[in-house]
N, CA and C atoms of all chains as a GROMACS GRO file, in nm:
protein
  372
    1UNK      N    1 -18.754 -14.471   7.652
    1UNK     CA    2 -18.758 -14.492   7.796
    1UNK      C    3 -18.669 -14.610   7.833
    2UNK      N    4 -18.617 -14.605   7.955
    2UNK     CA    5 -18.515 -14.702   7.993
    2UNK      C    6 -18.557 -14.794   8.106
    3UNK      N    7 -18.684 -14.817   8.115
    3UNK     CA    8 -18.732 -14.914   8.212
    3UNK      C    9 -18.694 -15.055   8.168
    4UNK      N   10 -18.705 -15.150   8.261
    4UNK     CA   11 -18.669 -15.290   8.233
    4UNK      C   12 -18.784 -15.384   8.265
    5UNK      N   13 -18.780 -15.500   8.205
    5UNK     CA   14 -18.871 -15.606   8.246
    5UNK      C   15 -18.805 -15.688   8.355
    6UNK      N   16 -18.885 -15.727   8.454
    6UNK     CA   17 -18.832 -15.803   8.567
    6UNK      C   18 -18.887 -15.946   8.560
    7UNK      N   19 -18.796 -16.041   8.565
    7UNK     CA   20 -18.831 -16.182   8.555
    7UNK      C   21 -18.790 -16.255   8.682
    8UNK      N   22 -18.861 -16.363   8.714
    8UNK     CA   23 -18.821 -16.452   8.824
    8UNK      C   24 -18.766 -16.579   8.763
    9UNK      N   25 -18.648 -16.616   8.809
    9UNK     CA   26 -18.585 -16.738   8.762
    9UNK      C   27 -18.644 -16.856   8.838
   10UNK      N   28 -18.694 -16.954   8.765
   10UNK     CA   29 -18.755 -17.072   8.828
   10UNK      C   30 -18.651 -17.177   8.860
   11UNK      N   31 -18.693 -17.278   8.938
   11UNK     CA   32 -18.603 -17.385   8.981
   11UNK      C   33 -18.546 -17.461   8.861
   12UNK      N   34 -18.624 -17.469   8.754
   12UNK     CA   35 -18.580 -17.543   8.635
   12UNK      C   36 -18.511 -17.453   8.532
   13UNK      N   37 -18.480 -17.329   8.574
   13UNK     CA   38 -18.404 -17.240   8.486
   13UNK      C   39 -18.487 -17.155   8.394
   14UNK      N   40 -18.619 -17.171   8.396
   14UNK     CA   41 -18.703 -17.087   8.311
   14UNK      C   42 -18.729 -16.952   8.379
   15UNK      N   43 -18.762 -16.852   8.300
   15UNK     CA   44 -18.788 -16.718   8.351
   15UNK      C   45 -18.935 -16.684   8.332
   16UNK      N   46 -18.998 -16.634   8.438
   16UNK     CA   47 -19.136 -16.588   8.424
   16UNK      C   48 -19.141 -16.438   8.450
   17UNK      N   49 -19.217 -16.369   8.367
   17UNK     CA   50 -19.227 -16.224   8.377
   17UNK      C   51 -19.304 -16.185   8.503
   18UNK      N   52 -19.242 -16.101   8.585
   18UNK     CA   53 -19.305 -16.052   8.708
   18UNK      C   54 -19.372 -15.918   8.683
   19UNK      N   55 -19.299 -15.828   8.618
   19UNK     CA   56 -19.354 -15.696   8.590
   19UNK      C   57 -19.281 -15.635   8.470
   20UNK      N   58 -19.358 -15.568   8.384
   20UNK     CA   59 -19.301 -15.500   8.268
   20UNK      C   60 -19.272 -15.354   8.301
   21UNK      N   61 -19.180 -15.296   8.226
   21UNK     CA   62 -19.156 -15.151   8.228
   21UNK      C   63 -19.129 -15.097   8.368
   22UNK      N   64 -19.045 -15.169   8.442
   22UNK     CA   65 -19.014 -15.130   8.579
   22UNK      C   66 -18.916 -15.013   8.581
   23UNK      N   67 -18.949 -14.914   8.661
   23UNK     CA   68 -18.864 -14.796   8.678
   23UNK      C   69 -18.787 -14.803   8.810
   24UNK      N   70 -18.859 -14.815   8.920
   24UNK     CA   71 -18.797 -14.813   9.053
   24UNK      C   72 -18.788 -14.952   9.114
   25UNK      N   73 -18.674 -14.980   9.173
   25UNK     CA   74 -18.649 -15.108   9.237
   25UNK      C   75 -18.579 -15.081   9.369
   26UNK      N   76 -18.637 -15.129   9.477
   26UNK     CA   77 -18.576 -15.111   9.609
   26UNK      C   78 -18.568 -15.247   9.677
   27UNK      N   79 -18.447 -15.304   9.683
   27UNK     CA   80 -18.433 -15.434   9.751
   27UNK      C   81 -18.450 -15.420   9.901
   28UNK      N   82 -18.520 -15.511   9.961
   28UNK     CA   83 -18.535 -15.516  10.106
   28UNK      C   84 -18.456 -15.631  10.163
   29UNK      N   85 -18.486 -15.668  10.286
   29UNK     CA   86 -18.412 -15.776  10.353
   29UNK      C   87 -18.428 -15.907  10.277
   30UNK      N   88 -18.554 -15.942  10.249
   30UNK     CA   89 -18.582 -16.070  10.181
   30UNK      C   90 -18.676 -16.053  10.064
   31UNK      N   91 -18.709 -15.927  10.032
   31UNK     CA   92 -18.801 -15.904   9.921
   31UNK      C   93 -18.756 -15.782   9.842
   32UNK      N   94 -18.826 -15.758   9.734
   32UNK     CA   95 -18.789 -15.649   9.643
   32UNK      C   96 -18.914 -15.572   9.604
   33UNK      N   97 -18.907 -15.442   9.621
   33UNK     CA   98 -19.017 -15.354   9.583
   33UNK      C   99 -18.996 -15.311   9.438
   34UNK      N  100 -19.101 -15.324   9.358
   34UNK     CA  101 -19.096 -15.286   9.216
   34UNK      C  102 -19.205 -15.185   9.187
   35UNK      N  103 -19.172 -15.088   9.104
   35UNK     CA  104 -19.272 -14.989   9.062
   35UNK      C  105 -19.248 -14.962   8.915
   36UNK      N  106 -19.353 -14.971   8.834
   36UNK     CA  107 -19.331 -14.948   8.692
   36UNK      C  108 -19.379 -14.809   8.648
   37UNK      N  109 -19.359 -14.780   8.519
   37UNK     CA  110 -19.389 -14.646   8.469
   37UNK      C  111 -19.538 -14.619   8.463
   38UNK      N  112 -19.621 -14.722   8.481
   38UNK     CA  113 -19.766 -14.705   8.484
   38UNK      C  114 -19.817 -14.684   8.627
   39UNK      N  115 -19.724 -14.682   8.723
   39UNK     CA  116 -19.764 -14.659   8.862
   39UNK      C  117 -19.801 -14.787   8.935
   40UNK      N  118 -19.788 -14.902   8.870
   40UNK     CA  119 -19.816 -15.028   8.937
   40UNK      C  120 -19.703 -15.060   9.036
   41UNK      N  121 -19.738 -15.116   9.148
   41UNK     CA  122 -19.641 -15.147   9.253
   41UNK      C  123 -19.656 -15.292   9.297
   42UNK      N  124 -19.546 -15.351   9.330
   42UNK     CA  125 -19.549 -15.492   9.368
   42UNK      C  126 -19.428 -15.519   9.458
   43UNK      N  127 -19.446 -15.602   9.558
   43UNK     CA  128 -19.333 -15.650   9.638
   43UNK      C  129 -19.327 -15.800   9.624
   44UNK      N  130 -19.212 -15.850   9.583
   44UNK     CA  131 -19.197 -15.994   9.563
   44UNK      C  132 -19.082 -16.046   9.647
   45UNK      N  133 -19.096 -16.170   9.692
   45UNK     CA  134 -18.987 -16.238   9.763
   45UNK      C  135 -18.873 -16.266   9.668
   46UNK      N  136 -18.750 -16.250   9.715
   46UNK     CA  137 -18.637 -16.285   9.631
   46UNK      C  138 -18.527 -16.182   9.637
   47UNK      N  139 -18.426 -16.204   9.554
   47UNK     CA  140 -18.315 -16.110   9.545
   47UNK      C  141 -18.277 -16.094   9.398
   48UNK      N  142 -18.200 -15.991   9.370
   48UNK     CA  143 -18.157 -15.966   9.233
   48UNK      C  144 -18.043 -16.061   9.198
   49UNK      N  145 -18.061 -16.135   9.092
   49UNK     CA  146 -17.957 -16.229   9.048
   49UNK      C  147 -17.865 -16.160   8.947
   50UNK      N  148 -17.922 -16.097   8.847
   50UNK     CA  149 -17.842 -16.021   8.753
   50UNK      C  150 -17.926 -15.924   8.674
   51UNK      N  151 -17.861 -15.818   8.627
   51UNK     CA  152 -17.929 -15.717   8.548
   51UNK      C  153 -17.848 -15.692   8.421
   52UNK      N  154 -17.919 -15.680   8.309
   52UNK     CA  155 -17.858 -15.640   8.183
   52UNK      C  156 -17.944 -15.526   8.129
   53UNK      N  157 -17.904 -15.404   8.164
   53UNK     CA  158 -17.990 -15.289   8.140
   53UNK      C  159 -18.009 -15.260   7.992
   54UNK      N  160 -17.904 -15.279   7.913
   54UNK     CA  161 -17.916 -15.252   7.770
   54UNK      C  162 -18.017 -15.350   7.706
   55UNK      N  163 -18.027 -15.470   7.763
   55UNK     CA  164 -18.127 -15.568   7.718
   55UNK      C  165 -18.261 -15.550   7.789
   56UNK      N  166 -18.271 -15.453   7.877
   56UNK     CA  167 -18.396 -15.427   7.952
   56UNK      C  168 -18.437 -15.549   8.034
   57UNK      N  169 -18.340 -15.616   8.092
   57UNK     CA  170 -18.370 -15.740   8.162
   57UNK      C  171 -18.313 -15.740   8.304
   58UNK      N  172 -18.400 -15.766   8.399
   58UNK     CA  173 -18.359 -15.785   8.538
   58UNK      C  174 -18.410 -15.920   8.583
   59UNK      N  175 -18.320 -16.002   8.634
   59UNK     CA  176 -18.359 -16.137   8.674
   59UNK      C  177 -18.349 -16.151   8.824
   60UNK      N  178 -18.459 -16.194   8.884
   60UNK     CA  179 -18.463 -16.220   9.028
   60UNK      C  180 -18.457 -16.371   9.052
   61UNK      N  181 -18.419 -16.408   9.172
   61UNK     CA  182 -18.424 -16.549   9.214
   61UNK      C  183 -18.467 -16.553   9.359
   62UNK      N  184 -18.528 -16.664   9.398
   62UNK     CA  185 -18.571 -16.676   9.538
   62UNK      C  186 -18.460 -16.737   9.623
   63UNK      N  187 -17.956 -14.546   7.449
   63UNK     CA  188 -17.906 -14.657   7.530
   63UNK      C  189 -17.960 -14.644   7.672
   64UNK      N  190 -17.970 -14.757   7.739
   64UNK     CA  191 -18.040 -14.758   7.867
   64UNK      C  192 -17.952 -14.798   7.983
   65UNK      N  193 -17.826 -14.772   7.971
   65UNK     CA  194 -17.736 -14.795   8.082
   65UNK      C  195 -17.761 -14.691   8.191
   66UNK      N  196 -17.708 -14.719   8.311
   66UNK     CA  197 -17.727 -14.629   8.425
   66UNK      C  198 -17.594 -14.588   8.485
   67UNK      N  199 -17.595 -14.479   8.556
   67UNK     CA  200 -17.479 -14.442   8.637
   67UNK      C  201 -17.496 -14.504   8.775
   68UNK      N  202 -17.385 -14.553   8.830
   68UNK     CA  203 -17.389 -14.618   8.960
   68UNK      C  204 -17.315 -14.530   9.061
   69UNK      N  205 -17.383 -14.499   9.171
   69UNK     CA  206 -17.329 -14.412   9.275
   69UNK      C  207 -17.319 -14.489   9.406
   70UNK      N  208 -17.224 -14.449   9.489
   70UNK     CA  209 -17.214 -14.502   9.625
   70UNK      C  210 -17.262 -14.394   9.722
   71UNK      N  211 -17.354 -14.433   9.808
   71UNK     CA  212 -17.407 -14.341   9.909
   71UNK      C  213 -17.309 -14.333  10.026
   72UNK      N  214 -17.265 -14.213  10.058
   72UNK     CA  215 -17.171 -14.196  10.168
   72UNK      C  216 -17.242 -14.186  10.301
   73UNK      N  217 -17.163 -14.190  10.409
   73UNK     CA  218 -17.216 -14.186  10.545
   73UNK      C  219 -17.292 -14.055  10.571
   74UNK      N  220 -17.247 -13.948  10.507
   74UNK     CA  221 -17.312 -13.818  10.526
   74UNK      C  222 -17.421 -13.790  10.423
   75UNK      N  223 -17.460 -13.893  10.348
   75UNK     CA  224 -17.573 -13.879  10.256
   75UNK      C  225 -17.536 -13.831  10.117
   76UNK      N  226 -17.409 -13.804  10.093
   76UNK     CA  227 -17.370 -13.761   9.958
   76UNK      C  228 -17.346 -13.884   9.869
   77UNK      N  229 -17.356 -13.862   9.740
   77UNK     CA  230 -17.339 -13.971   9.644
   77UNK      C  231 -17.212 -13.948   9.563
   78UNK      N  232 -17.130 -14.052   9.551
   78UNK     CA  233 -17.011 -14.041   9.466
   78UNK      C  234 -17.025 -14.139   9.350
   79UNK      N  235 -16.988 -14.093   9.231
   79UNK     CA  236 -17.002 -14.175   9.112
   79UNK      C  237 -16.900 -14.289   9.114
   80UNK      N  238 -16.948 -14.410   9.099
   80UNK     CA  239 -16.861 -14.529   9.096
   80UNK      C  240 -16.828 -14.566   8.952
   81UNK      N  241 -16.930 -14.568   8.868
   81UNK     CA  242 -16.909 -14.604   8.728
   81UNK      C  243 -17.023 -14.547   8.643
   82UNK      N  244 -16.987 -14.497   8.526
   82UNK     CA  245 -17.086 -14.444   8.431
   82UNK      C  246 -17.129 -14.553   8.332
   83UNK      N  247 -17.247 -14.534   8.276
   83UNK     CA  248 -17.294 -14.615   8.162
   83UNK      C  249 -17.287 -14.764   8.189
   84UNK      N  250 -17.333 -14.804   8.308
   84UNK     CA  251 -17.328 -14.945   8.348
   84UNK      C  252 -17.440 -15.023   8.279
   85UNK      N  253 -17.401 -15.136   8.224
   85UNK     CA  254 -17.497 -15.225   8.157
   85UNK      C  255 -17.530 -15.344   8.247
   86UNK      N  256 -17.426 -15.419   8.286
   86UNK     CA  257 -17.448 -15.543   8.361
   86UNK      C  258 -17.413 -15.525   8.509
   87UNK      N  259 -17.500 -15.578   8.593
   87UNK     CA  260 -17.482 -15.570   8.738
   87UNK      C  261 -17.515 -15.707   8.796
   88UNK      N  262 -17.420 -15.763   8.868
   88UNK     CA  263 -17.443 -15.893   8.930
   88UNK      C  264 -17.407 -15.882   9.078
   89UNK      N  265 -17.509 -15.877   9.165
   89UNK     CA  266 -17.481 -15.869   9.309
   89UNK      C  267 -17.425 -16.000   9.360
   90UNK      N  268 -17.324 -15.990   9.445
   90UNK     CA  269 -17.269 -16.108   9.511
   90UNK      C  270 -17.309 -16.110   9.657
   91UNK      N  271 -17.238 -16.188   9.735
   91UNK     CA  272 -17.271 -16.202   9.878
   91UNK      C  273 -17.255 -16.066   9.949
   92UNK      N  274 -17.138 -16.004   9.929
   92UNK     CA  275 -17.110 -15.877   9.996
   92UNK      C  276 -17.057 -15.772   9.899
   93UNK      N  277 -17.056 -15.804   9.770
   93UNK     CA  278 -17.006 -15.708   9.673
   93UNK      C  279 -17.092 -15.711   9.547
   94UNK      N  280 -17.062 -15.622   9.457
   94UNK     CA  281 -17.142 -15.609   9.336
   94UNK      C  282 -17.048 -15.595   9.217
   95UNK      N  283 -17.072 -15.678   9.118
   95UNK     CA  284 -16.994 -15.672   8.994
   95UNK      C  285 -17.063 -15.577   8.898
   96UNK      N  286 -16.986 -15.485   8.842
   96UNK     CA  287 -17.038 -15.386   8.748
   96UNK      C  288 -16.962 -15.396   8.617
   97UNK      N  289 -17.033 -15.380   8.507
   97UNK     CA  290 -16.967 -15.379   8.375
   97UNK      C  291 -17.038 -15.275   8.291
   98UNK      N  292 -16.961 -15.185   8.232
   98UNK     CA  293 -17.028 -15.080   8.154
   98UNK      C  294 -17.020 -15.107   8.003
   99UNK      N  295 -17.080 -15.017   7.927
   99UNK     CA  296 -17.090 -15.040   7.782
   99UNK      C  297 -16.955 -15.023   7.713
  100UNK      N  298 -16.855 -14.972   7.784
  100UNK     CA  299 -16.720 -14.958   7.728
  100UNK      C  300 -16.634 -15.080   7.761
  101UNK      N  301 -16.692 -15.178   7.829
  101UNK     CA  302 -16.619 -15.300   7.864
  101UNK      C  303 -16.540 -15.289   7.992
  102UNK      N  304 -16.553 -15.176   8.064
  102UNK     CA  305 -16.485 -15.163   8.193
  102UNK      C  306 -16.558 -15.249   8.297
  103UNK      N  307 -16.481 -15.310   8.386
  103UNK     CA  308 -16.537 -15.398   8.488
  103UNK      C  309 -16.485 -15.358   8.624
  104UNK      N  310 -16.568 -15.374   8.721
  104UNK     CA  311 -16.532 -15.333   8.856
  104UNK      C  312 -16.615 -15.414   8.955
  105UNK      N  313 -16.555 -15.450   9.067
  105UNK     CA  314 -16.631 -15.513   9.175
  105UNK      C  315 -16.616 -15.425   9.297
  106UNK      N  316 -16.728 -15.384   9.353
  106UNK     CA  317 -16.724 -15.295   9.469
  106UNK      C  318 -16.799 -15.358   9.586
  107UNK      N  319 -16.751 -15.328   9.707
  107UNK     CA  320 -16.821 -15.373   9.828
  107UNK      C  321 -16.952 -15.296   9.842
  108UNK      N  322 -17.055 -15.363   9.885
  108UNK     CA  323 -17.180 -15.294   9.910
  108UNK      C  324 -17.300 -15.371   9.858
  109UNK      N  325 -17.415 -15.308   9.867
  109UNK     CA  326 -17.540 -15.368   9.817
  109UNK      C  327 -17.621 -15.259   9.748
  110UNK      N  328 -17.718 -15.302   9.671
  110UNK     CA  329 -17.804 -15.207   9.599
  110UNK      C  330 -17.904 -15.148   9.697
  111UNK      N  331 -17.905 -15.016   9.705
  111UNK     CA  332 -18.000 -14.949   9.792
  111UNK      C  333 -18.128 -14.915   9.716
  112UNK      N  334 -18.115 -14.853   9.602
  112UNK     CA  335 -18.232 -14.828   9.518
  112UNK      C  336 -18.191 -14.798   9.375
  113UNK      N  337 -18.283 -14.823   9.286
  113UNK     CA  338 -18.260 -14.798   9.145
  113UNK      C  339 -18.377 -14.718   9.089
  114UNK      N  340 -18.345 -14.619   9.006
  114UNK     CA  341 -18.446 -14.542   8.933
  114UNK      C  342 -18.400 -14.543   8.788
  115UNK      N  343 -18.447 -14.640   8.714
  115UNK     CA  344 -18.392 -14.666   8.580
  115UNK      C  345 -18.423 -14.553   8.482
  116UNK      N  346 -18.541 -14.494   8.493
  116UNK     CA  347 -18.577 -14.386   8.402
  116UNK      C  348 -18.486 -14.265   8.424
  117UNK      N  349 -18.438 -14.250   8.547
  117UNK     CA  350 -18.341 -14.144   8.580
  117UNK      C  351 -18.196 -14.191   8.560
  118UNK      N  352 -18.178 -14.314   8.513
  118UNK     CA  353 -18.043 -14.370   8.490
  118UNK      C  354 -17.960 -14.369   8.619
  119UNK      N  355 -18.023 -14.398   8.730
  119UNK     CA  356 -17.954 -14.388   8.857
  119UNK      C  357 -17.965 -14.517   8.938
  120UNK      N  358 -17.852 -14.569   8.980
  120UNK     CA  359 -17.847 -14.683   9.070
  120UNK      C  360 -17.762 -14.643   9.189
  121UNK      N  361 -17.817 -14.657   9.307
  121UNK     CA  362 -17.746 -14.615   9.427
  121UNK      C  363 -17.710 -14.737   9.511
  122UNK      N  364 -17.582 -14.746   9.542
  122UNK     CA  365 -17.532 -14.853   9.629
  122UNK      C  366 -17.505 -14.796   9.768
  123UNK      N  367 -17.500 -14.883   9.866
  123UNK     CA  368 -17.460 -14.844  10.002
  123UNK      C  369 -17.376 -14.957  10.059
  124UNK      N  370 -17.289 -14.923  10.153
  124UNK     CA  371 -17.205 -15.028  10.214
  124UNK      C  372 -17.273 -15.086  10.336
   0.00000   0.00000   0.00000
Protein backbone atom coordinates (compact mmCIF):
# COMPACT_ATOMS: atom_id res chain seq x y z
CA UNK A 1 0.00 0.00 0.00
CA UNK A 2 1.16 3.49 -0.79
CA UNK A 3 -0.25 5.59 1.97
CA UNK A 4 2.00 8.07 3.79
CA UNK A 5 2.58 9.24 7.32
CA UNK A 6 1.78 12.90 7.89
CA UNK A 7 3.94 14.94 10.26
CA UNK A 8 3.72 18.51 11.56
CA UNK A 9 6.94 20.46 11.58
CA UNK A 10 7.44 22.24 14.91
CA UNK A 11 8.96 25.67 15.51
CA UNK A 12 12.19 24.02 16.69
CA UNK A 13 12.43 21.81 13.61
CA UNK A 14 11.14 18.60 15.16
CA UNK A 15 8.41 16.55 13.49
CA UNK A 16 5.38 15.18 15.29
CA UNK A 17 3.21 12.47 13.78
CA UNK A 18 -0.28 13.74 12.95
CA UNK A 19 -1.73 10.68 11.24
CA UNK A 20 -0.44 7.34 9.96
CA UNK A 21 -1.31 5.58 6.71
CA UNK A 22 -2.95 8.60 5.10
CA UNK A 23 -4.61 7.98 1.74
CA UNK A 24 -6.59 11.14 0.92
CA UNK A 25 -5.39 14.69 1.41
CA UNK A 26 -7.39 17.76 0.45
CA UNK A 27 -5.78 21.12 1.19
CA UNK A 28 -8.18 23.91 2.11
CA UNK A 29 -7.70 27.66 2.50
CA UNK A 30 -5.89 27.42 5.83
CA UNK A 31 -6.27 23.78 6.78
CA UNK A 32 -5.80 20.30 5.41
CA UNK A 33 -8.23 17.41 5.41
CA UNK A 34 -6.65 14.00 6.00
CA UNK A 35 -8.22 10.57 5.69
CA UNK A 36 -6.35 7.34 6.30
CA UNK A 37 -6.86 3.77 5.11
CA UNK A 38 -8.64 2.92 8.38
CA UNK A 39 -11.33 5.52 7.67
CA UNK A 40 -10.07 7.98 10.28
CA UNK A 41 -10.54 11.63 9.32
CA UNK A 42 -8.92 14.74 10.62
CA UNK A 43 -8.66 18.40 9.64
CA UNK A 44 -5.57 20.23 10.81
CA UNK A 45 -4.41 23.83 10.48
CA UNK A 46 -1.44 24.29 8.21
CA UNK A 47 -0.13 23.77 4.72
CA UNK A 48 1.94 21.15 2.93
CA UNK A 49 5.64 21.91 3.23
CA UNK A 50 7.03 18.92 1.37
CA UNK A 51 6.23 15.37 0.38
CA UNK A 52 8.55 12.43 -0.25
CA UNK A 53 6.21 9.69 -1.36
CA UNK A 54 8.80 6.95 -1.76
CA UNK A 55 9.74 7.60 1.89
CA UNK A 56 6.02 7.65 2.84
CA UNK A 57 6.51 11.08 4.36
CA UNK A 58 4.38 14.20 4.14
CA UNK A 59 5.42 17.20 6.18
CA UNK A 60 3.03 19.98 7.12
CA UNK A 61 3.83 23.36 8.66
CA UNK A 62 1.65 26.01 10.23
CA UNK B 1 7.15 1.84 -5.28
CA UNK B 2 4.81 4.48 -3.98
CA UNK B 3 5.23 7.36 -6.34
CA UNK B 4 2.15 9.04 -7.83
CA UNK B 5 1.08 10.44 -11.14
CA UNK B 6 0.42 14.18 -11.11
CA UNK B 7 -2.43 15.61 -13.19
CA UNK B 8 -3.59 19.14 -13.91
CA UNK B 9 -7.33 19.71 -13.74
CA UNK B 10 -8.55 21.66 -16.75
CA UNK B 11 -11.29 24.30 -16.88
CA UNK B 12 -13.68 21.76 -18.41
CA UNK B 13 -12.99 19.18 -15.71
CA UNK B 14 -10.62 16.96 -17.68
CA UNK B 15 -7.28 15.88 -16.27
CA UNK B 16 -4.00 16.05 -18.18
CA UNK B 17 -0.92 14.17 -17.03
CA UNK B 18 1.85 16.51 -15.89
CA UNK B 19 4.40 13.99 -14.65
CA UNK B 20 4.51 10.25 -13.95
CA UNK B 21 6.08 8.47 -10.98
CA UNK B 22 6.49 11.60 -8.87
CA UNK B 23 8.36 11.15 -5.61
CA UNK B 24 9.04 14.64 -4.23
CA UNK B 25 6.57 17.52 -4.20
CA UNK B 26 7.29 20.91 -2.72
CA UNK B 27 4.51 23.50 -2.98
CA UNK B 28 5.63 27.09 -3.36
CA UNK B 29 3.76 30.37 -3.17
CA UNK B 30 2.08 29.99 -6.57
CA UNK B 31 3.80 26.97 -8.07
CA UNK B 32 4.72 23.41 -7.27
CA UNK B 33 8.06 21.70 -7.64
CA UNK B 34 7.85 18.08 -8.81
CA UNK B 35 10.61 15.48 -8.99
CA UNK B 36 10.09 11.93 -10.14
CA UNK B 37 11.95 8.69 -9.50
CA UNK B 38 13.81 9.08 -12.81
CA UNK B 39 15.34 12.37 -11.62
CA UNK B 40 13.17 14.54 -13.87
CA UNK B 41 12.26 17.90 -12.33
CA UNK B 42 9.55 20.33 -13.18
CA UNK B 43 7.95 23.41 -11.64
CA UNK B 44 4.36 24.09 -12.60
CA UNK B 45 1.94 26.89 -11.76
CA UNK B 46 -0.93 25.84 -9.56
CA UNK B 47 -1.83 24.32 -6.21
CA UNK B 48 -2.70 20.87 -4.93
CA UNK B 49 -6.40 20.21 -5.22
CA UNK B 50 -6.52 16.67 -3.88
CA UNK B 51 -4.42 13.58 -3.44
CA UNK B 52 -5.43 9.92 -3.36
CA UNK B 53 -2.18 8.13 -2.62
CA UNK B 54 -3.54 4.59 -2.72
CA UNK B 55 -4.76 5.39 -6.26
CA UNK B 56 -1.36 7.00 -7.06
CA UNK B 57 -3.17 10.18 -8.04
CA UNK B 58 -2.36 13.80 -7.27
CA UNK B 59 -4.52 16.45 -8.87
CA UNK B 60 -3.39 20.05 -9.27
CA UNK B 61 -5.46 23.06 -10.29
CA UNK B 62 -4.48 26.56 -11.36
